[in-house]
Structure formats: C-alpha cells, structure tokens
DOSELUM-862846 format. One record per residue (C-alpha): residue in three letters; chain; x negated, y, z. Coordinates in pm, whole numbers, always signed. Layout:
BEGIN
   aa  ch    east   north      up
  Ala   A       X       Y       Z
...
//
This chain:
BEGIN
   aa  ch    east   north      up
  Unk   A   +2513    +813   -3107
  Unk   A   +2336   +1108   -2946
  Unk   A   +2012   +1026   -2766
  Unk   A   +2134   +1153   -2428
  Unk   A   +2446    +938   -2455
  Unk   A   +2233    +634   -2537
  Unk   A   +2014    +698   -2235
  Unk   A   +2317    +704   -2011
  Unk   A   +2441    +372   -2146
  Unk   A   +2098    +211   -2120
  Unk   A   +2056    +325   -1764
  Unk   A   +2395    +208   -1641
  Unk   A   +2457    -103   -1853
  Unk   A   +2102    -233   -1837
  Unk   A   +2071    -188   -1465
  Unk   A   +2408    -340   -1387
  Unk   A   +2261    -687   -1433
  Unk   A   +1924    -600   -1281
  Unk   A   +2029    -458    -945
  Unk   A   +2236    -725    -766
  Unk   A   +2225    -700    -388
  Unk   A   +2065    -355    -371
  Unk   A   +2205     -51    -198
  Unk   A   +2348    +143    -495
  Unk   A   +2592    +429    -463
  Unk   A   +2679    +755    -630
  Unk   A   +2505    +692    -966
  Unk   A   +2527   +1022   -1152
  Unk   A   +2595   +1046   -1525
  Unk   A   +2273   +1062   -1726
  Unk   A   +2430   +1323   -1954
  Unk   A   +2440   +1583   -1676
  Unk   A   +2246   +1901   -1747
  Unk   A   +1905   +1928   -1586
  Unk   A   +2008   +2271   -1460
  Unk   A   +1655   +2406   -1470
  Unk   A   +1510   +2119   -1268
  Unk   A   +1162   +1993   -1344
  Unk   A   +1177   +1721   -1609
  Unk   A    +963   +1425   -1503
  Unk   A    +879   +1131   -1729
  Unk   A    +760    +809   -1567
  Unk   A    +593    +555   -1798
  Unk   A    +627    +205   -1657
  Unk   A    +903     +14   -1482
  Unk   A    +703    -190   -1234
  Unk   A    +734    -142    -861
  Unk   A    +502    +162    -859
  Unk   A    +690    +338   -1138
  Unk   A   +1020    +259    -968
  Unk   A    +898    +407    -639
  Unk   A    +767    +722    -806
  Unk   A   +1095    +763    -993
  Unk   A   +1291    +726    -668
  Unk   A   +1087    +982    -475
  Unk   A   +1090   +1233    -762
  Unk   A   +1465   +1197    -815
  Unk   A   +1537   +1227    -443
  Unk   A   +1333   +1548    -442
  Unk   A   +1566   +1694    -705
  Unk   A   +1370   +1639   -1027
  Unk   A   +1531   +1539   -1357
  Unk   A   +1371   +1196   -1393
  Unk   A   +1352    +955   -1687
  Unk   A   +1169    +624   -1640
  Unk   A   +1066    +449   -1963
  Unk   A    +987     +77   -1959
  Unk   A    +847    -111   -2261
  Unk   A   +1036    -438   -2205
  Unk   A   +1237    -467   -1883
  Unk   A   +1183    -356   -1521
  Unk   A    +922    -556   -1324
  Unk   A    +830    -761   -1633
  Unk   A    +454    -712   -1602
  Unk   A    +218    -754   -1307
  Unk   A    +494    -682   -1054
  Unk   A    +684   -1006   -1121
  Unk   A    +357   -1203   -1116
  Unk   A    +251   -1071    -775
  Unk   A    +229   -1263    -446
  Unk   A    +388    -945    -307
  Unk   A    +202    -970     +22
  Unk   A    +227    -630    +189
  Unk   A     -92    -607    +390
  Unk   A    -368    -375    +516
  Unk   A    -656    -617    +461
  Unk   A    -951    -461    +283
  Unk   A   -1316    -410    +378
  Unk   A   -1292     -32    +340
  Unk   A   -1167    +166    +638
  Unk   A   -1028    +465    +446
  Unk   A    -843    +242    +202
  Unk   A    -709     +37    +493
  Unk   A    -570    +358    +641
  Unk   A    -385    +434    +319
  Unk   A    -241     +83    +315
  Unk   A    -126    +114    +677
  Unk   A     +53    +440    +589
  Unk   A    +232    +253    +312
  Unk   A    +333     -34    +542
  Unk   A    +500    +219    +774
  Unk   A    +707    +339    +482
  Unk   A    +793     -15    +376
  Unk   A    +936     -83    +721
  Unk   A   +1143    +236    +718
  Unk   A   +1280    +174    +366
  Unk   A   +1352    -197    +402
  Unk   A   +1705    -191    +544
  Unk   A   +1827    +135    +381
  Unk   A   +1733      +9     +34
  Unk   A   +1840    -352     +95
  Unk   A   +1494    -492     +18
  Unk   A   +1517    -779    +271
  Unk   A   +1146    -798    +345
  Unk   A   +1004   -1083    +555
  Unk   A    +791    -939    +836
  Unk   A    +621   -1242    +986
  Unk   A    +263   -1119    +999
  Unk   A     -47   -1293    +873
  Unk   A    -229   -1608    +981
  Unk   A    -587   -1652    +866
  Unk   A    -763   -1981    +929
  Unk   A   -1036   -2199    +783
  Unk   A   -1204   -2534    +824
  Unk   A   -1506   -2423    +619
  Unk   A   -1823   -2313    +797
  Unk   A   -1901   -2080    +505
  Unk   A   -1580   -1884    +575
  Unk   A   -1669   -1797    +934
  Unk   A   -1680   -1424    +996
  Unk   A   -1487   -1333    +681
  Unk   A   -1224   -1153    +890
  Unk   A   -1466    -966   +1117
  Unk   A   -1482    -629    +938
  Unk   A   -1108    -612    +873
  Unk   A   -1028    -711   +1233
  Unk   A   -1259    -441   +1366
  Unk   A   -1104    -172   +1146
  Unk   A    -750    -281   +1235
  Unk   A    -838    -259   +1603
  Unk   A    -971     +94   +1552
  Unk   A    -638    +186   +1390
  Unk   A    -454     +49   +1694
  Unk   A    -353    -287   +1549
  Unk   A    -574    -546   +1717
  Unk   A    -586    -895   +1572
  Unk   A    -568   -1200   +1796
  Unk   A    -831   -1469   +1762
  Unk   A    -677   -1815   +1791
  Unk   A    -797   -2149   +1911
  Unk   A    -632   -2465   +1780
  Unk   A    -359   -2470   +2045
  Unk   A    -269   -2104   +1987
  Unk   A    -262   -2153   +1611
  Unk   A     -27   -2450   +1652
  Unk   A    +195   -2243   +1882
  Unk   A    +228   -1964   +1622
  Unk   A    +252   -2201   +1324
  Unk   A    +347   -2550   +1447
  Unk   A    +364   -2685   +1091
  Unk   A      +0   -2599   +1012
  Unk   A    -264   -2872   +1031
  Unk   A    -591   -2673   +1016
  Unk   A    -823   -2972    +995
  Unk   A   -1160   -2917   +1163
  Unk   A   -1078   -2559   +1265
  Unk   A   -1370   -2320   +1241
  Unk   A   -1189   -1990   +1290
  Unk   A    -838   -1851   +1304
  Unk   A    -662   -1525   +1380
  Unk   A    -319   -1365   +1372
  Unk   A    -214   -1013   +1278
  Unk   A    +143    -895   +1318
  Unk   A     +90    -622   +1056
  Unk   A    +254    -669    +719
  Unk   A    +490    -907    +547
  Unk   A    +612    -999    +202
  Unk   A    +896    -929     -39
  Unk   A   +1052   -1057    -358
  Unk   A    +880    -809    -593
  Unk   A   +1148    -817    -862
  Unk   A   +1427    -760    -611
  Unk   A   +1227    -484    -437
  Unk   A   +1172    -310    -772
  Unk   A   +1544    -333    -842
  Unk   A   +1615    -171    -506
  Unk   A   +1383    +121    -576
  Unk   A   +1546    +165    -916
  Unk   A   +1892    +154    -760
  Unk   A   +1791    +433    -524
  Unk   A   +1640    +628    -815
  Unk   A   +1955    +603   -1027
  Unk   A   +2167    +690    -725
  Unk   A   +1966   +1013    -706
  Unk   A   +2025   +1080   -1076
  Unk   A   +1730    +917   -1252
  Unk   A   +1767    +755   -1594
  Unk   A   +1608    +413   -1650
  Unk   A   +1549    +347   -2020
  Unk   A   +1444      +7   -2155
  Unk   A   +1329    -136   -2385
  Unk   A   +1143    +184   -2464
  Unk   A    +784    +166   -2585
  Unk   A    +559    +473   -2575
  Unk   A    +379    +521   -2906
  Unk   A    +210    +857   -2844
  Unk   A    +163   +1119   -2573
  Unk   A    +125   +1478   -2694
  Unk   A     +46   +1721   -2412
  Unk   A    +103   +2088   -2483
  Unk   A     -98   +2382   -2361
  Unk   A     -22   +2559   -2034
  Unk   A    +335   +2514   -1921
  Unk   A    +466   +2382   -2252
  Unk   A    +501   +2033   -2108
  Unk   A    +444   +1695   -2269
  Unk   A    +602   +1545   -2577
  Unk   A    +633   +1168   -2582
  Unk   A    +696    +962   -2894
  Unk   A    +889    +645   -2811
  Unk   A   +1062    +358   -2985
  Unk   A   +1385    +538   -2891
  Unk   A   +1283    +870   -3041
  Unk   A   +1096   +1176   -2910
  Unk   A   +1135   +1297   -2552
  Unk   A   +1014   +1615   -2385
  Unk   A    +904   +1652   -2022
  Unk   A    +748   +1914   -1800
  Unk   A    +528   +1649   -1635
  Unk   A    +441   +1292   -1729
  Unk   A    +322   +1019   -1490
  Unk   A    +160    +713   -1649
  Unk   A    +219    +404   -1433
  Unk   A    +185    +144   -1706
  Unk   A     -58    -102   -1546
  Unk   A    -285    -276   -1796
  Unk   A    -124     -78   -2080
  Unk   A    -249    +252   -1933
  Unk   A    -596    +255   -2097
  Unk   A    -450    +231   -2448
  Unk   A    -200    +509   -2376
  Unk   A    -465    +744   -2238
  Unk   A    -754    +672   -2476
  Unk   A    -616    +896   -2757
  Unk   A    -611   +1182   -2504
  Unk   A    -984   +1144   -2442
  Unk   A    -965    +970   -2105
  Unk   A   -1135    +632   -2075
  Unk   A    -974    +424   -1801
  Unk   A   -1199    +130   -1705
  Unk   A    -999    -167   -1584
  Unk   A   -1149    -504   -1498
  Unk   A   -1002    -800   -1687
  Unk   A    -820    -977   -1404
  Unk   A    -568   -1254   -1484
  Unk   A    -396   -1424   -1194
  Unk   A    -177   -1734   -1170
  Unk   A     +86   -1814    -906
  Unk   A    +271   -2137    -840
  Unk   A    +637   -2121    -733
  Unk   A    +795   -2434    -590
  Unk   A   +1160   -2519    -584
  Unk   A   +1313   -2402    -254
  Unk   A   +1275   -2613     +60
  Unk   A   +1400   -2547    +415
  Unk   A   +1234   -2249    +578
  Unk   A    +906   -2338    +750
  Unk   A    +749   -2003    +822
  Unk   A    +775   -1625    +795
  Unk   A    +398   -1569    +794
  Unk   A    +161   -1530    +502
  Unk   A    -129   -1777    +515
  Unk   A    -483   -1689    +418
  Unk   A    -625   -2039    +438
  Unk   A    -962   -2188    +357
  Unk   A   -1112   -2000     +62
  Unk   A    -957   -1937    -178
  Unk   A    -601   -2047     -81
  Unk   A    -326   -1790     -11
  Unk   A     +42   -1874     +16
  Unk   A    +376   -1776    +163
  Unk   A    +731   -1904    +174
  Unk   A    +969   -1668      +0
  Unk   A   +1301   -1578    +158
  Unk   A   +1475   -1824     -76
  Unk   A   +1256   -2112     +50
  Unk   A   +1015   -2130    -245
  Unk   A    +647   -2186    -166
  Unk   A    +451   -1923    -360
  Unk   A     +75   -1900    -372
  Unk   A    -256   -1908    -551
  Unk   A    -575   -2107    -548
  Unk   A    -829   -1873    -705
  Unk   A    -830   -1500    -766
  Unk   A    -965   -1535   -1122
  Unk   A    -979   -1835   -1360
  Unk   A   -1307   -2022   -1406
  Unk   A   -1514   -1929   -1711
  Unk   A   -1451   -2241   -1917
  Unk   A   -1386   -2260   -2294
  Unk   A   -1012   -2321   -2275
  Unk   A    -971   -2010   -2061
  Unk   A   -1203   -1799   -2274
  Unk   A   -1011   -1899   -2586
  Unk   A    -664   -1876   -2438
  Unk   A    -627   -1636   -2147
  Unk   A    -834   -1368   -2322
  Unk   A    -542   -1341   -2563
  Unk   A    -309   -1226   -2282
  Unk   A     -48   -1501   -2332
  Unk   A    +149   -1412   -2013
  Unk   A    +259   -1775   -1982
  Unk   A    +117   -2125   -1950
  Unk   A    +135   -2379   -2233
  Unk   A    +392   -2656   -2169
  Unk   A    +254   -2927   -1943
  Unk   A     -43   -2721   -1828
  Unk   A    +181   -2529   -1589
  Unk   A    +303   -2849   -1421
  Unk   A     -51   -2986   -1394
  Unk   A    -189   -2672   -1230
  Unk   A    +119   -2609   -1016
  Unk   A    +140   -2956    -860
  Unk   A    -235   -2954    -796
  Unk   A    -219   -2619    -613
  Unk   A     +86   -2722    -410
  Unk   A    -100   -3035    -301
  Unk   A    -381   -2816    -167
  Unk   A    -134   -2616     +41
  Unk   A     +21   -2942    +164
  Unk   A    -317   -3055    +296
  Unk   A    -284   -2779    +558
  Unk   A     +95   -2752    +576
  Unk   A    +218   -3110    +533
  Unk   A    +585   -3020    +490
  Unk   A    +492   -2850    +162
  Unk   A    +445   -3201     +17
  Unk   A    +825   -3215      -9
  Unk   A    +829   -2907    -236
  Unk   A    +881   -2987    -603
  Unk   A    +709   -2783    -870
  Unk   A    +923   -2496    -996
  Unk   A    +724   -2276   -1232
  Unk   A    +397   -2092   -1281
  Unk   A    +345   -1724   -1358
  Unk   A     +42   -1577   -1531
  Unk   A     -10   -1204   -1500
  Unk   A    -279    -947   -1572
  Unk   A    -353    -727   -1275
  Unk   A    -438    -358   -1329
  Unk   A    -772    -374   -1148
  Unk   A    -987     -56   -1150
  Unk   A   -1352    -152   -1184
  Unk   A   -1440     -30    -834
  Unk   A   -1138    -204    -681
  Unk   A    -981    +121    -560
  Unk   A    -662    +298    -678
  Unk   A    -684    +567    -946
  Unk   A    -429    +837    -868
  Unk   A    -383   +1197    -978
  Unk   A    -412   +1439   -1272
  Unk   A    -581   +1302   -1582
  Unk   A    -897   +1509   -1638
  Unk   A    -867   +1748   -1931
  Unk   A    -507   +1654   -2006
  Unk   A    -254   +1912   -1882
  Unk   A     +67   +1797   -1717
  Unk   A     -23   +1427   -1729
  Unk   A     -94   +1224   -1415
  Unk   A    -201    +864   -1364
  Unk   A    -133    +599   -1103
  Unk   A    -295    +257   -1140
  Unk   A    -395      +5    -874
  Unk   A    -425    -366    -811
  Unk   A    -227    -338    -483
  Unk   A     +86    -199    -642
  Unk   A    +330    -375    -411
  Unk   A    +153    -280     -87
  Unk   A    +100     +81    -197
  Unk   A    +430    +142    -376
  Unk   A    +606    +362    -118
  Unk   A    +310    +573     -11
  Unk   A    +192    +639    -367
  Unk   A    +549    +710    -474
  Unk   A    +587    +972    -203
  Unk   A    +243   +1128    -252
  Unk   A    +271   +1141    -632
  Unk   A    +611   +1310    -609
  Unk   A    +473   +1573    -370
  Unk   A    +172   +1643    -589
  Unk   A    +352   +1653    -923
  Unk   A    +658   +1846    -807
  Unk   A    +507   +2081    -551
  Unk   A    +134   +2085    -623
  Unk   A     +57   +1961    -271
  Unk   A    -274   +1777    -283
  Unk   A    -268   +1481     -48
  Unk   A    -597   +1454    +145
  Unk   A    -563   +1075    +176
  Unk   A    -586   +1047    -203
  Unk   A    -911   +1244    -234
  Unk   A   -1138    +936    -284
  Unk   A    -913    +791    -554
  Unk   A    -898   +1065    -817
  Unk   A    -928    +986   -1190
  Unk   A   -1227   +1221   -1225
  Unk   A   -1454   +1005   -1009
  Unk   A   -1734    +799   -1160
  Unk   A   -1627    +442   -1229
  Unk   A   -1845    +147   -1333
  Unk   A   -1799     -19   -1669
  Unk   A   -1591    -339   -1674
  Unk   A   -1776    -668   -1635
  Unk   A   -1758    -907   -1933
  Unk   A   -1444   -1123   -1929
//
C-alpha cells in the first residue's frame, strides 16, 4: 500500500471512532495533491497540536499531524481542563484572556460544549487569606473585576457549598471548563474538514532539518516524511526529540493526579478553588473531577514508582487515593459524598522550568518550531492561531515575545 493511501485510511478510519458529537463536514481526501501549498508537519496529537493543525489547515496549508499513540492520550486527557486567566503575571494573564475569548467564539461552531460557569474561590484557612489579591487586581485592570463574597453571597452563588469558618471568598465570571478529550476531537474534526491528515500511531524517531528552504525530513514508525515546516508540540516528549538537534529544553518533572467520580446529578457549573490545595469541578456528564495537590509528596513509594512515568495507578492504590480526595471535596460540598469513585488519572505535565510557555522557532534549527506549555487547554486556541500566523506568514506575534525558546531558562529542580 502506498504511504499516501495509508495516511488517508488512518486519518479517516481512525478518526471515525474518535470524533463522535463534533461538527465534522467536508473531509477532503488525504491523497489530494498539495498543489504547491506549504507542507506543515505537526508532532503531537494533544489539544495544542490539534488546535495548531486546525488553524494551519484552515489557512490553506497542507497539514499532517503525527501522534505517537492516539489523540489526547498524554497530558491532555489527564488535565482538569479548567480554562482560566488566573496567574500572578499580568502579561501572561493577558495572553490567557485572549485565548478565553477564542474559546468562547469556537465553542458552538466546533461543538465543544464548554461549561461557562465562572470560578468560585474560597477558604477556611487563615494562611490562604490574600492568595487571590494579585490576580483579582490584574483582572480588574483588564476590565474583569472579581466580586468579593461574604458567607451569604457565597451561599447564593453556590448553595451547595459549606465553606466552614469562611476566611475569604470571591467569584469571577471569567472562564469555564471542557471535556479535554472531546475538545481535542472537535479541533481535529475541524482540521480534517479543512484537509488535514491525522496519522496515528506514528512515532517520530528522528528530525533532520535541511539547509535554507530545503525543509525538514522526519523519520517515523510509518516511514519517512518531508515537510516545509515542522512544529513540535509533543509535551514531555519534546526534549528528547529536540536534544539531537542541539536544543536543550528544560522541563520540570511535574506529575499530576486527578480523581473522576461516577456521574451524579448536576450540582454546579462553577470551578471551585477551595482551601489549599483543593481544586474541583463537575463535568458536563455529572462526574466530579479534581485534585488535592499539584505535585506528589517526596516519599519513597513515589520516588521509586512515579519517577518511572507509569501513567497509571497500581490496582487498589487508585481507589484509596480517589475516595480520600472525594471525601475532602465532600467536606465543603456535602452532596459530593454521594459520588462513587470512578477512576484516577496520572499524567506528566509539560512544565517549563520558569512556568511560562515556550513558543516559536527553535534556535539554530531551520524550519522547526516549538510549542510547549503547562496550560495547554487554556492556551490552545490562541497559540494555535498565533503559531499558524508565524509559521505560514512569518508574522511575529508581539504577545509571544516573552515566551521565545531562545530565552534563558533555569535548570530543572531535582525530582
């Protein structure tokens, strides 16, 4: 079977089972001639890669997205998928707000079905007081003031919340949450509708950039491929792909675990940022999804196990952790006590060592660009649009200036 024919079958047959409920129409044959269009390779089938593929294909490029296992299999499917502006850096908050605008405009056309219920932050811990001050000030300066809440106002917004001895609470209407796997599928549906090919499983084994305008050759488990431009959006796999090219990408080791309950009747549309370090939401299907800590404690069982990147919990350990975390949510949202444990996810977040995105041309490597960030869900549409503009048209986006790959980055902290 010719390679181009295989790509067409992989794109259509593979995606047929991955894209239920998304707005798909007019999928073009993958065997169509590129007709002189710029050939773009996208490495990585998470939500960022899917967005970049969509924007590039809609701009008229000949796009092939290559995914090592299956779409959204990595950090995307292990994300809380809270679309939010909250960060203690004003410039970065501005970039996130730009992305939220795009999320809202894409939601219905792509069939994403986002839940836009805002954000409730509250705490009963004296040590947490003031933790929202900087973010609230910046949001107000951007024209999105937060509302400080007393107990009665908190109960009015979220009647099912029992905040305990309330120390502080606020509400922001900005942001929401999505099902990250479904959202990725919707971006991919839009990409294929615009002519993109989605190829998986397809592991990249080598990247061979040529000089000048000779493009980039990519060795894959499906054979060699040739592109005019290559965009690496491979999350925690990006450092290994780029190291042979002479670019050292420092990512912080950052595992994260989420509990998912079995569905219960809908209680809320908001995302809760409760007493440190609890964060949770109720997905559109009724599942309670959340986390207790941002990183696992440094204890022997974690050092011996999670350092090996298992991507799943051992049997029994998942139930123990999941029921314990759900009980902590239930202490502040009593109806959650009715939620039965469903499953746990363990993912490894692509966390640059300074906490900021890394976006743009790879220094010293012609025709290869990079896009890696912890906030892939929040930033997906804005980085997809900006990357497409830069790679296809050479238009440097001023908002991305602080996040270039050529900046100085600290070394990773020990795991």
